[in-house]
C-alpha beads as a LAMMPS data file, in Angstrom:
LAMMPS data file: protein, C-alpha beads

78 atoms
77 bonds

1 atom types
1 bond types

-500.0 500.0 xlo xhi
-500.0 500.0 ylo yhi
-500.0 500.0 zlo zhi

Masses

1 110.0

Atoms # bond

1 1 1 -0.196 0.076 0.542
2 1 1 3.362 1.952 0.255
3 1 1 3.480 5.227 -2.978
4 1 1 -0.682 5.366 -2.927
5 1 1 -1.100 8.725 0.196
6 1 1 0.789 10.000 2.375
7 1 1 -0.283 7.932 5.627
8 1 1 -0.813 10.521 9.502
9 1 1 0.631 8.661 12.213
10 1 1 -0.278 8.884 15.999
11 1 1 3.490 10.649 16.342
12 1 1 4.341 14.582 16.974
13 1 1 7.409 15.551 14.602
14 1 1 10.825 16.493 15.709
15 1 1 13.822 16.895 13.121
16 1 1 16.772 15.330 14.893
17 1 1 14.401 12.801 17.349
18 1 1 15.181 9.843 16.102
19 1 1 19.227 10.874 16.565
20 1 1 18.660 10.069 20.781
21 1 1 15.757 7.119 20.363
22 1 1 16.049 3.247 20.567
23 1 1 16.715 1.515 17.309
24 1 1 13.577 -0.222 17.762
25 1 1 10.500 0.322 18.323
26 1 1 11.305 3.970 19.072
27 1 1 9.036 6.205 20.647
28 1 1 7.790 9.617 18.764
29 1 1 7.992 12.491 20.302
30 1 1 6.518 13.594 23.150
31 1 1 4.741 17.256 21.355
32 1 1 5.299 19.399 18.915
33 1 1 2.985 21.773 16.569
34 1 1 3.154 19.086 13.770
35 1 1 2.382 15.864 12.889
36 1 1 4.393 12.977 11.366
37 1 1 2.693 11.115 7.672
38 1 1 4.489 8.417 6.715
39 1 1 5.259 6.380 3.050
40 1 1 5.058 9.253 0.330
41 1 1 2.105 9.933 -2.200
42 1 1 0.967 8.370 -6.211
43 1 1 3.093 11.323 -7.151
44 1 1 6.365 10.876 -5.697
45 1 1 8.858 9.978 -7.690
46 1 1 11.442 7.378 -7.018
47 1 1 12.329 4.141 -4.605
48 1 1 12.215 6.916 -1.375
49 1 1 9.049 7.777 -2.012
50 1 1 7.635 4.303 -1.068
51 1 1 9.179 3.642 2.122
52 1 1 7.592 3.672 5.843
53 1 1 11.037 5.241 6.559
54 1 1 10.013 7.815 4.065
55 1 1 8.712 11.233 6.952
56 1 1 6.724 14.151 6.460
57 1 1 5.657 16.914 9.156
58 1 1 2.316 18.710 8.907
59 1 1 -0.168 20.593 10.755
60 1 1 -2.367 17.869 11.946
61 1 1 -5.231 19.479 10.727
62 1 1 -3.869 19.417 6.897
63 1 1 -6.040 18.082 4.285
64 1 1 -5.126 17.059 0.577
65 1 1 -6.024 14.302 -1.784
66 1 1 -2.491 13.111 -1.263
67 1 1 -2.526 12.236 2.568
68 1 1 -4.785 9.503 4.367
69 1 1 -5.175 7.454 6.897
70 1 1 -5.243 3.473 7.142
71 1 1 -7.802 1.991 9.190
72 1 1 -6.516 -1.470 11.260
73 1 1 -8.093 -3.599 13.667
74 1 1 -7.949 -6.932 15.755
75 1 1 -9.573 -9.642 13.215
76 1 1 -11.617 -12.442 16.100
77 1 1 -10.371 -15.909 14.423
78 1 1 -11.522 -19.078 15.495

Bonds

1 1 1 2
2 1 2 3
3 1 3 4
4 1 4 5
5 1 5 6
6 1 6 7
7 1 7 8
8 1 8 9
9 1 9 10
10 1 10 11
11 1 11 12
12 1 12 13
13 1 13 14
14 1 14 15
15 1 15 16
16 1 16 17
17 1 17 18
18 1 18 19
19 1 19 20
20 1 20 21
21 1 21 22
22 1 22 23
23 1 23 24
24 1 24 25
25 1 25 26
26 1 26 27
27 1 27 28
28 1 28 29
29 1 29 30
30 1 30 31
31 1 31 32
32 1 32 33
33 1 33 34
34 1 34 35
35 1 35 36
36 1 36 37
37 1 37 38
38 1 38 39
39 1 39 40
40 1 40 41
41 1 41 42
42 1 42 43
43 1 43 44
44 1 44 45
45 1 45 46
46 1 46 47
47 1 47 48
48 1 48 49
49 1 49 50
50 1 50 51
51 1 51 52
52 1 52 53
53 1 53 54
54 1 54 55
55 1 55 56
56 1 56 57
57 1 57 58
58 1 58 59
59 1 59 60
60 1 60 61
61 1 61 62
62 1 62 63
63 1 63 64
64 1 64 65
65 1 65 66
66 1 66 67
67 1 67 68
68 1 68 69
69 1 69 70
70 1 70 71
71 1 71 72
72 1 72 73
73 1 73 74
74 1 74 75
75 1 75 76
76 1 76 77
77 1 77 78
């Protein structure tokens, strides 16, 4: 699904936050004015446009046809 639209995350954006955070499952910044979106979008050309490590920062109320959310939930299988 990468490369379709940028996907909003629940993380707050801090430009250099990951330089001092744990390598595995790092928590997001505690607060910021911007939220993190990941993944890239359909017109973002090149390999960098299709990776979850690609981050974009935007105001939480940004609206655009190239940014969205991914709905997830638990599946209860027998």
